[in-house]
N, C-alpha and C positions, 0 to 999 in steps of 0.2 A: 572378399568381404569377411572383417572381422566377427566371429562368433561374440556371442554376448557374455561369457567365460574371458576370453580373448581382451576383448575393449576394456572390461572392469580388471584383470591383472594389468592391465599397463595402464591404465588412468591411478591406481593404486600406487604402482612403480614410482609415477613421473609426476601428478601432481599432491603439493599439500593438501596431510586431510583436512582441510576445513569443514567437509561436508560429510555425510552418513548418508547417501543415495540408496533409493530403494536397489536392488540389481536387476535394472532394465537398461536396457541402451538405444534410446529413440534414434532412427534415421531418418522418420519423412512423417508431417501431419496434416491435418489437414481439418477446419473445424474444430471439433470437440474430439476429437480421434487423433490417435498418437500411433506410429506404425514400428516396431521395431527392428534392428538389422536381422532377424530371424523369420521376419513377416509377418512376428503376430501382433495382432490390432489391440490398442488400450483406450477407453474411454477417461479422458481428461479430466479431472473430478478438483482440479488445485487452477489449471490455470495459470500458471508461474505466479503465485501468489496474486492475482489480478494484474497481472501485467497484461494478460492475454485475454480482458475482458471481451473484447472482438474477435474470439478465435484464431486459429493457428491458418495463417495465409489467409487473412481476409481479403480479397479479391480489391477491392477498395485501397486498400491499405499499400499492397503490394506494389499494386498500379501507380499510386502516387510515388513510392520508392523508384519503382525501376523510372518513372518519368524524369524524376530529379535525379537519379544516378547517371542519367545520359550527358547534365546538364553540367551542373556544378554538385561537387557533395563539402566541399569544406572551403572556406576561407581566412578564417580564424576573425576575430573580432575588431582586428586592425583595418577594416574593411567594411562598408555594408555589403548585403547581398537581397537578391529581391523579392527573397520567400519573408524576412527576418519581421519586417515592419507589419506584414499581414500577420504572421504568428502572434506579436503581440497582442495585436490591436485585437484579434479575434478571441484569444486567450482571456483577454482583460474582459470582454464582453461579456464571456461566457460566465465569470466567476463575477460580474459586476464591481470590478476593480477599474483601477485606473494606469497601473502600470505591473509590468512582467520583468523577472530577472530571470533569464535561462539557463539552466546547467544541465547535465547528464543523467547522475544516480539520483535516488531519494536519498540517500545520504547525503548527498553535495549539496541537496535542497535544506535537508533539516541543519546542518553546517550554517548556511548561508542564513537561513531563518535566524538561526543564534546570533550570527553578527550584524544582523538587521537589528534585533530587541537591543542588541547592546547599543547599538549607534543611537538609534534612537532614542535610546534612555538617559544619554549623555548627552544629545545635541537638542534634544525635542523637550523629554521631561524634565531634566534637570540634575540627572540623578548624579553622583559624583564619581569622577573619574575613578575606575577599576572597583566599583563597588556594585556595578548591576548584579543581579539575582535574577533567575525563571525559575519559576515552579513548574515541576513537572509529575507523573502520576507513578506511582508504582508499579510494576510490573509491567511498564511502557515496553516498544519497541523503535526505536527511530531512527537505527541501525546500527553500525560497527567501527567507526569514525573512534579516533582516541576521546574527542570532545562527546559523541555520543555514548560509549561505554560509561563514562564518569559519571552520568547519571542514571545506568541502567541497574534493575535489582535483580536482572539475571548472574549467575555466578559464572556461565560457561562464557557468558559472553563480557566480563567483567575483571575477571578474577589476574592476575598476573599481567596486568597492562600498565599500570601505574608507573610514575606520578598521575594523577588525577587530574582535569582541568578542573577549577572550583567554580562557584556562581550557581548553584544550585539546591535547591529545595525540594527534597520529594514528599508526597503525600501520598495517602491511599486514593485509589481512582473511584470516581463516586463520589466522595465526602466532601461535598460544598463546605461543612464549616472546619474541616480540616482546612482546606484551601484557603477559606476568609483567614483565619489567624495564620495562615504562612505567610500572605501578603504583605508587604511592608512599604515603605515609602522609597523603596530601595530597589524594589521589585520593577522590573520593566516589562515582563510575559510571562503569561502563562501557555504553558506548551500541551498539547495532549492530542491522543488518536481520538476522534467520535465513537471509534468502538476498536477496540484494541484486538487487534488479529493475534499475533504470535500469542498472546496469552490465552487463547482459546475461544474468539470471538465475545470476546465479554461486551454485552451493551450496559450503558451506563443506565441507573437509576431514571426514571422518568421525569422529566426537571430538570435533569442536571446541566445540561449543556445551557441550557436557554439562561439558569442560574449563573453559571460562571459567563456566560455572556452581560450579564446585567452585573455582576460584582466587580467585573473586570474595566465596567465603561466607569461604574461610580469610581474607580478606584485611580483610572488612568493609567492602565495596564494593557497591553496590547494580548489579543486572544489568538494564538496561532495553532491553528488546525490542522493536524498532520492528515489529510487526506490521501496521502500514496496508496493506502490498501483497500480503503474503505471509500473514496471517490469514482469519479466516472460512470457511474451507474451502476455500480456494482451492488447497491442497496437497493434500488429502486428511485431512488433520486440522481441526480448528478452531483450533489455533497451530501453525505450521512447528517450533515448539521443542517441539514433543510428538514430533515423527520420533527425537528423542535423550533422551525422557523427562524435558526439564529445564521447571523452572517458574522464571521469571524473577521476578524482584523487584519489576517493573513491565512491564505490556504498555503499550503507546501502540497506540491503534489507532484507525481512520480509514475511510474508502473505503467498502468494502462495508457499514460498520455502519450508513448512510444508507438502503443499499438502490437507489442509484443516484436516489432521490427527492428528500432534502437532504439536504445536510451535517451531518454527524452525527460528532464524535471523541470521545475520551475517553481518559485516564488512569486504570487501574484499579491497583490495591494495596493492600496492610494496612495497618490502620490506623498502624503504628507507623512507615508513612513519610508518606501521604497525611495522617494526622493532626497534622503541624506547621502546616499553613496556619491561619491565625484569618480571620474576617471581615474584608474590606478589602485582603487581603494578594494573592488574583487573583482572577478572575472574566470575565464576558462575558456583554454583556446575552442574547444568542441563544444562549449554551451551556446546553442542556439544556432547551429551549424543549419546549411541548406539543407542539407538532408534531413535532420531531425524536423524543422520545421515546415517542409512537406509532408511528412509524415502526422505531425501532431495537427496541421490545421485539418487534415481529411479526418483523423478522429474527433476535431471541435465540432466539423461539421455534421460527422454520424451524432454527435450525443445533441444539437441542436434540434435533431427529429423528433427526441425523445422515442423513440422505437427500442432501446436499448434499457431503457428504465425502465418503459413498460412491461419487456419481457421479465427483467429482473423481478418487479412487483408481482407478475401473475406467477411465473415458475416460481418466486420464490414463496410466496404463499402456499402453491402444492407442494413443494419441500418440506417446509415446518409442518406444515399438517401429518405429512406422511412420516417425518422424522419425531412428529410429538407422540404417533401413536407406539412407537417404541419405548416412550419413557413407559415405567413400573412394569415390564415384560421380564423384568432383571437381569437384563442386559445392557442397556442404557439408563443411566439417572440421571442426565440432564441434556438438554437441547439449547442451545442459543443463537441468534444472530437477527440476520435481517435481509430480504430478498434472497439472493442468489447468493449467500454465505452463511453458512452454521460449523457451530463448532458441538462434538457431542462428545460428551462422558461417558466412557465404557464403565461398565461396573467391573469390581473385582472377580477374578474368577472366569474375566470372559476374554482375559488376554490384555497386553498394553496396548495402549497406541499404536506404538511400531510392527507388533504381532498382530493386531486386525489389518495394518496398513498392507502389512505382507500376504494377507490372506485373502483382501480385496485384490492384488496386484497378479497372484494366480488365477482369479476370475476375471482378468481383464479390466480391473477398476484402478486409475491410481488416485491416491490421494495423500495428506501428508500428515503426521502426528507433532504433538506438542505438548511439553507436560507431561510426559509419560503415559495420562491415560486418555488423552483427547484427540479425536482426530477431525482435520477441518477440511469443511467440503465447500468447494469454490467454483465450480464449472464454469465455462466461458460463458457469457450471456446467450450466444446463437446456439446454444446446447435445446434440441429438440425436447417435448414433453416423452417423448417415447424412447427416445436415450436415457433422460433421466430417470424417468421407471425402471428402467433396466437397471442404473444402474444401482438405484434405492434396493433392487429385488436380491442383487448381491449383495449389499450390506446386510439385509436383512437374511441372508441365506449363512454369510459368514459367522453370524451373531444368533442362531438357533441354537 
């Protein structure tokens, strides 16, 4: 067995340095806990950026995957398979929509949504070909493909990857007036995260999402909600948009849809939107494969019970109450979030977000920093209250 130092040295030597991970090397995991190569246990308070909403090694998901592994894992979309129709039907029903376009990663789903909006704009709305515009929000994070970084305001994600894809207009997040001014007759969609995760778990002002819904409906523009991180139980609702009673035209899903077992993503919308595609115009060899469908079907069934949404609500209320007590004590300047999801801003003088994450790692709690002074907390929804409280105790200790 490699030591932590050996494993990290080998990774640094032979993998591109696109990440700066904490110096821990995980060997196994169960529920909300991970164990490193030297046997040390850590409380996972990140949950794979919400990909592990249902915890590590969830028995229902592992059993669904194992059963499918022994039957068939891939057919490509050249043929039908016996899990595909059920997956599309059940996911569409969960979203209250009519059609599903399956992909693999979240970034692929966003790219698919962009193509969908443009094609809908040309063929349904009547925008002149090549003139479609999509309005997005500053500080967004929708992935790192060439098209997606073209409308990023994060210099690390964007710089030196041009020339950039045109057709996007960026407005401040949460500003309905700016959004209204940006929408023109050539606008085909507004693409937003209901809560901006990478930006520090930014929750928009009350009424913003419902205002976006009203505006887009009035202007004949698609409202596309990127619920890749915020969706599937994380905020206490199946979708974060539900907190304002909003149903977008297009859901963009990923991460937790694959249960932390396999990458699964999807664009979900009604027939008048996704019906613009014809054979050969979009696709993916692995998108909607039998293994992915089997796991995602179990995810949908678990969400239908409401158990995980309820846990995220109850434990989330407790999490935000306890974190709120830290504000004003000198170490924490602000806390944001919803459900089992929080961004915690560390006061100057108490360390950067990275330094606080490293100190928490030393106390066997794993979190992730963002934007210099912020740490994100997003434990698996299966975490116990006792474990959550223990993790919060470690945070208090490192900030004392």
